N, C-alpha and C positions, 0 to 999 in steps of 0.2 A: 272576668276582672282583669286578667293579664292582657287581654286584647285592648281594653280601655286605656290601660297605662301606656302601652306601646303607641296607641293612637295619640295620646296626649303628648308623648315625647316627640312624635313626628310633627305635631303642630308647633311645638316650641322650636324645633329645628327649622321649620319653614319660616317662622317669624324672624328668627335670627338671620337666615339667609336673605330674606327680603330687606332687612335693615342694612345689610352689608353687601348688597349686590355689586356696587361699585361700577367701574367702567369695563370690567372684564380683564384688565391688565393684571399680570402677576407681580408687578413692581409695587413697592409700598405706596399707598395713597390714603388720603383722608377725605371724609365726606362731611358736608355742612349744608345748611340752607339759611336763608335770610327772610326776615319779615320787617316791613317798614310801615310806619304810621306817617303819611305825608303831612298831616296837619301839625302835630307836635314834634315832628322830625326825630322820633325815636326809632332806632334800628335794633333789631333783635337777631343775634347770631346763635344758631343752634348747631353745636358740634355733634354730629351724628355718631361717627365712629371712624375706625381705621382698619386696614387689612394688610397682610403680608409684612408685618413689622419684624425686623431681625431680633433674635432673642439672645444671641451670644456676642460678647464684646471682649475679645481676647480670651482670657481664662475666666472671665466673669459672666454671669447670667443675669438677664433683666428680671427684676422683681415685678415691675409694672410700668405703665406708660401714662403720661399726662400731656395736655396741650395748653400752650399759652396763646391767648387770643388778644390781638391788638388791632385797633383801627387807626388809620392815618388819613388826615391829620387828627390828632387827639392825644390825650395823655393817659387815659384809662387803659388798663390791661388786666386780664383775668386768667385764672388757671382752672382747668377741670380737676375733678377728683382723680385719684390714682386707680387705674384698672389693670388687673394682673394678666389678662389674656393678651396674646399677640394679635388677636382680632378684637380689640376693645370696642365696646359700645358705651357711649356716654349719654347722648340725648340730653345735653345740658344747655340751658339758654343763658345768654349774656346780653345785657342792655347797654347800648351806646347812644350818645347824643350827637347828631350831625351838626357840623359847624353852621352857624347862621350865615345866610347869604341874602343879598338883595336880589330876590327872584320875582320877576313879574309873571303873574299867573295868567299867561295868555291862553294856553290850552293845557289840559291835564298832562299830555305827553311831554310837551316842552318844559313844563314846570318840574315834572319828575326827573327829566334828563338833567336839568340844571341843578336840581337839588343834590343828586348823587355824584355829579361830575367832580373829578379830582379826589375822590375817596377810594381807598382800598383797604382790605383787611389782610393781616398776616397771621397764619396759624403755625406756630413752631411746636414740634412734637419732641418730647424728651423721654428717654428710658431711664428708670431709676434702678441701679444695680443692687443685687443682693449683697449684704455684708459678708466678707470672707470669714472663715472659721477663726482666723487670727484676731480679727476685729471683735468678734463675739466673745472670744476667750478674754481679750484685753478688757472689754467692758465689764464682764462678770467679775474679773479679779479686782478691778477698780471699785466696783460696787461693794464687794465683800470687804475690801480694805476700809472704805469709808464707814461701813456699818460697824466694823470692829473698833475703829478708833474714835468714832463720834459718840458722845454721850449726851442725851437730852438734858437741858437745864430746867429746873423748876422756875416758876414765876418769881419766887422770893430771891432765888440765886441771881436771876437776871436783873432784879432791881438793885441788889447789894453789890454785885460784881463790879469792880472798878473798870473804867475804860469800856463800858458797855456801848457807848456811842461809837467808839472806834471799832468795836466788834461788829456792830450792825453795818457800819460802812464797809468793813472788810468783807463781811458776808455778802453784801450787795454787790461788791466788786467781783467776788468769786462767782456769784450767780450770773452776772452779766458776761463774765469771761466764759463761763460754761455754756451759756446760750450762744455766744459767738462761735465757740468751737463746734457746738452741735450744728449751727447753721452752715459753717464751713464744711463739715462732714457731709451734710445733705447735698450741698452744691457739688462736692467732689464725687458723689455717687451718681450724679446726673450725667447723661451723655446725650448730646444733641443729635437727633437722627436727621433733621433737616426741617425745611419749612415749605409751606404752600402759600402763595399770595393770589388774590383775586381782585381785579379792578371792577368797580360797580358798573353794571350794565342795566340801564333802566328797562330794556326790552324783556329782561327775565322776570321782572316783577309783574306776573300775570295772574297769579292765583288770588282770588278774593277770599280773605279770611275773616274771622269775627272781629268785632269792635273797630271797624274801619281800617284794618291792616290789609296790606297786599304782600304776597310772598313769592318766593322763587321755588322752583322744583329742587330736588336734591342735586347738589353740585359735588363732583368728585374731582380732586386735583392730585397730581403726583407729588410725592414728598421729595423735593430736590435738596441736594446737599447745599449748605450755605456757602456762597462764593467767597473767595479770598478778599475781594474788594479791590483788586487791581484795576487800573484804568485800561481802556481798550488798547492803548499803545503798548502796555507792558504784558498784556495777556498772552501774546505770542511766545513769551519767554517763561510762562508759568510752568512749574513742575509740581511733582507730587510730594516734595519734601517740606514745603511750606515757604512762606515769604516773611520778610522782616522789613518794617518801615524804620528808616534811620534819618537823622538830620546831620548834615556835614557842615562845619563852619571853619573857615580859614580866616585868621586875623594877622594882618601884616604889621610889623613894627617899623619905626622910623629908620633904624640903622640896619634892619634886615638880619639882626642877630637873635631876636627874640620873637620870631613868628610862632604862631600856634596853629595846630591842626586839632580840631575837636570833633568827636563823634558822639551822638546821643542816640540811644536805642529807645524807640517809641512804643512799638507794639509788634506782636507776632500773630500771624494768621495762617491757618492751614485747613485742608479739607477734613471732613469727618473721617474719611477712609484713612488719611494720614494719622489722625489721632488714634484710631484703632490699632494701626501698625505700631505706633509708639507704646501703646499699652502692653504689647506683647512682652516688653522688657521688664514690666512690673517694677519700675524704678522711677523716681522723680527726675525731671529734666533740669538742665541749666543752660544759660547762654554765656558766652565769653567773647568779648570784643577786644582785640589787641591791635595797637599801633606799632608798626615796625619801622626801623630805619636801617637801610642796607641789610635787610632780611634778619635783623636782630630785634627781638621783642624789647621795647622800651617801657611800655606801660600798658595796663589792661584793666578792664572792668568785668566782673563776674556777677551774675544775678544770683539771687536766692533760688533754692530749688523749688520747682513747681510741678504740679501734676500735668499730664498730657491734656491739652485743651485745644479748641479750635480758635481761641482768641485770648490774648494776654496783653496787658499794658504795664508799663513801668513809669515811675516818676522821673521826669526829665532831669530833676535836680540831682538825683542819685545815679541814674543810669547813663553816666557821661564819663568819657575818658579823653584826656587832653595831653598833647605832646608839644613841648617847646623845641623849636628846630631852627637852624639857619636857613635863610631863604635860598641859598645856593644848594642846599641839600634836599629841597622839596621833591626832586625827581627820584630820590631814593626812599621816599616815604610810601608806605602802603598800609592797608588795613585788612585784618583777617578776623572773620567772625565764625564762630562754631556753635553748633547745637548738639548737646550730648547728654549722656546719663551714665551713672555708675551703678552697676547691678549689685545684687547682694553678694556676689562672689568677688567683689572689688574689681570687676573688669569694666574698663571704660569703653563705651560704645559711642562712635561718632554717627550722629543722625543727620547731619547736614553741615555744610561749610560754604563760605562765600568770601571772595576777595574784592577789594575796591582799590584800584590804582589806575594809572594811565593806560595800562594794557588790558584791563578787565572789561567785561560787557558794560560797565558803568563809567567808562572813561569820559563820556560826555558830561555827566554830572560832576565828576571829579575835576575836569578841566574848567567847567563853568564856575565851580566854587573857587578855584584858585584865581580865576580872572576877576572875580568880584569879592574882594576881601570885605569881611564884615556882614555879608549877606548869607544867611543860612539857606541851605539847599536840602529839601526833604524829598526822598524818593524811596522806592521799594527795591529790595534785593532778594533774589531767589536763592534758596539753598540748593546745593548740588550734592 
């Protein structure tokens, strides 16, 4: 009997290995396959699994992994279930509809090539972190407090109690707010490992499947870190501390006594590796943009605190700092931007800084903005 159990275990291990054979690389990668119905233009994406996924993120450990699948062009996107293994197996199918095209069916090969041309899929893989002991204790204490203070009302009490409509509305508001906080907590526990993309190649649809479907073999792609989004011209100056997109606007006055220099912070982007390094401080981040005149800080904008992330956006209406200055003093104006955090020991850590003036790496953008009053100039700055 012992021999049969061992034999059964070996068979299970062989099946798992065959599902996650991959390309033989030791880097993180994800496997999938496609099936297409050329007549009704339905595409089926099967997420097979992934391998060699990291399990540690700073001081936190991954609880599980999931994949978001999206086809371009298209609006639909789907997510797999959560799998706890660092070699997860999903084998989950997702259905997409190819965009209609005016395709003349000359031959089957030409028709298929025209049908899938211009489409590609993106598979983004996330790690969901385990809650820390402090989070668990906080939730337990909150649940205990609610159970002690709340007392269920009878049906008669609900009917006779004045202001019942207000109570229902307030409870509904609390419920909505609780759901929003829970959703935010879920998003904060997610860490983006990277993404894999694949442009459709009609030559790979060679397997004849059931019900008129044709399919591809298993496809394995490396999981690449999501790029910062810099243009090719700026990529040579890219560093590992992150990049910030800003908009600079200079407005000239008639007498030259009330000119304004305005800076708007749009968005922040960094590599996944950079986000992991920022998580080591176990503290929320903040951005601060200061406009100086003669090296003296005149006005500044400071963001709300936010958790380390690969991408963040701010409302242009609020993320703006403006300085009124004499035109003759423009050569003394400069901008200083910093990214930092404050640890639990009340120690400030500088995670990145950038300068914008006529002597900085962004002197071209600065000079162009001053030459064209009233025309906003948007560009990327790199933290040093």
